[in-house]
C-alpha positions as CSV (number, residue, x, y, z in Angstrom):
1,M,171.3,43.6,127.1
2,G,174.3,40.6,128.7
3,A,177.2,40.8,130.2
4,G,179.9,43.4,129.3
5,S,177.1,44.9,125.9
6,S,175.8,48.4,125.9
7,Q,173.0,50.4,123.9
8,E,174.0,54.0,122.7
9,A,170.9,57.4,121.6
10,E,172.3,60.3,120.8
11,F,170.6,63.7,120.6
12,T,172.5,66.9,118.9
13,L,172.9,69.4,121.8
14,V,171.2,72.9,120.9
15,A,171.5,75.2,123.9
16,D,172.4,74.9,127.5
17,I,170.3,72.7,129.3
18,P,169.9,74.0,132.9
19,A,171.7,72.2,136.5
20,G,168.4,70.5,137.8
21,T,166.5,66.9,138.3
22,W,166.8,64.4,135.2
23,R,164.2,61.6,135.8
24,L,164.6,58.1,133.8
25,V,161.8,56.2,132.4
26,A,162.8,52.6,131.6
27,D,160.8,49.7,131.9
28,C,161.5,47.1,130.8
29,F,162.0,43.0,130.5
30,V,164.2,41.0,132.1
31,L,165.1,37.3,131.3
32,E,168.0,36.6,133.5
33,S,169.3,38.4,136.8
34,V,171.4,41.2,135.7
35,D,173.2,44.6,136.9
36,M,172.3,47.8,134.8
37,Q,174.0,51.1,134.8
38,F,172.2,54.2,133.1
39,E,174.2,57.1,132.3
40,I,173.7,60.2,130.4
41,F,176.6,62.5,129.3
42,Q,178.0,65.2,127.3
43,R,180.2,64.1,123.7
44,K,181.7,67.5,123.6
45,A,182.8,68.1,120.3
46,A,186.1,69.2,121.0
47,G,186.1,65.7,122.1
48,G,185.8,63.6,125.9
49,D,182.8,63.0,127.5
50,V,180.7,64.5,130.7
51,P,179.5,62.8,132.8
52,I,176.2,64.2,133.9
53,V,174.1,61.4,135.6
54,R,174.3,57.6,136.6
55,W,171.7,54.9,137.9
56,D,172.9,51.6,138.9
57,H,170.0,49.2,139.3
58,H,170.0,45.4,139.7
59,F,167.1,43.7,138.0
60,D,165.8,39.5,138.9
61,P,163.6,37.8,136.0
62,S,159.6,38.3,136.8
63,G,159.1,34.7,136.2
64,S,157.5,35.3,133.0
65,P,158.8,37.1,129.3
66,T,156.2,38.9,128.8
67,V,155.6,40.8,132.5
68,V,156.8,44.5,132.0
69,Q,158.6,45.7,135.6
70,A,158.4,49.0,136.2
71,Y,161.1,51.6,136.3
72,E,161.7,55.3,137.5
73,V,164.4,56.9,139.3
74,T,165.3,60.9,139.2
75,A,168.7,62.0,139.8
76,A,170.6,65.8,140.4
77,G,172.5,67.2,137.5
78,P,174.8,70.0,137.1
79,R,174.4,72.6,134.6
80,V,175.4,71.5,130.9
81,A,177.3,74.0,128.9
82,V,176.8,73.6,125.1
83,A,179.0,74.4,122.0
84,K,178.0,73.3,118.6
85,G,178.9,69.9,117.5
86,D,177.8,68.9,120.8
87,Q,175.8,65.5,121.8
88,L,173.6,64.0,124.6
89,I,174.1,60.3,124.9
90,F,172.2,58.6,127.2
91,R,173.8,55.1,127.2
92,Y,172.6,51.5,129.2
93,T,175.1,48.9,129.8
94,G,174.1,45.3,131.1
95,T,177.4,44.7,133.6
96,N,177.0,41.3,134.4
97,S,175.2,37.7,133.0
98,T,175.3,34.8,130.8
99,Q,172.7,35.4,128.7
100,P,173.4,37.6,125.3
101,T,170.1,39.4,126.0
102,S,169.3,39.7,129.8
103,W,167.3,43.1,129.6
104,F,165.5,44.8,127.0
105,P,163.5,48.2,126.9
106,D,159.8,48.2,126.8
107,G,159.7,49.4,123.3
108,E,156.1,48.5,122.9
109,G,154.9,50.5,125.6
110,A,150.7,50.0,127.1
111,N,150.4,46.9,124.6
112,Y,152.1,45.0,127.4
113,G,151.7,47.3,130.3
114,G,154.4,49.4,130.5
115,R,155.9,52.8,129.1
116,I,158.2,53.4,125.8
117,P,161.4,54.9,127.6
118,Y,162.2,58.1,127.8
119,V,164.6,60.8,129.7
120,D,163.2,64.0,131.2
121,L,165.4,67.0,131.2
122,P,165.2,69.8,133.5
123,H,164.2,73.0,132.3
């Protein structure tokens, strides 16, 4: 993920989500120093996005492009009331760097000594 680029993953919501603690595991590879923004929000079917939780973190390279960096955070989020067609969106954005790919998630998990990224919702 380089400066100004982002990726989103969307999930159609089928039930309300209670207020509580959200957990993000985003183990990653870092090729260049970069500030990352991680957001979870509700995209309303009727239009508009509603923020739920957000994390900002600065990453520096480990010295080897094959070394996974562990990243795990939590945040308190409000209750999410769902209407038909609403989606839950996870977006990550690189906010500064000079390379097009400075940060990327560990999609190989334990094969590289990390965890495949995931989000735990309050329950």
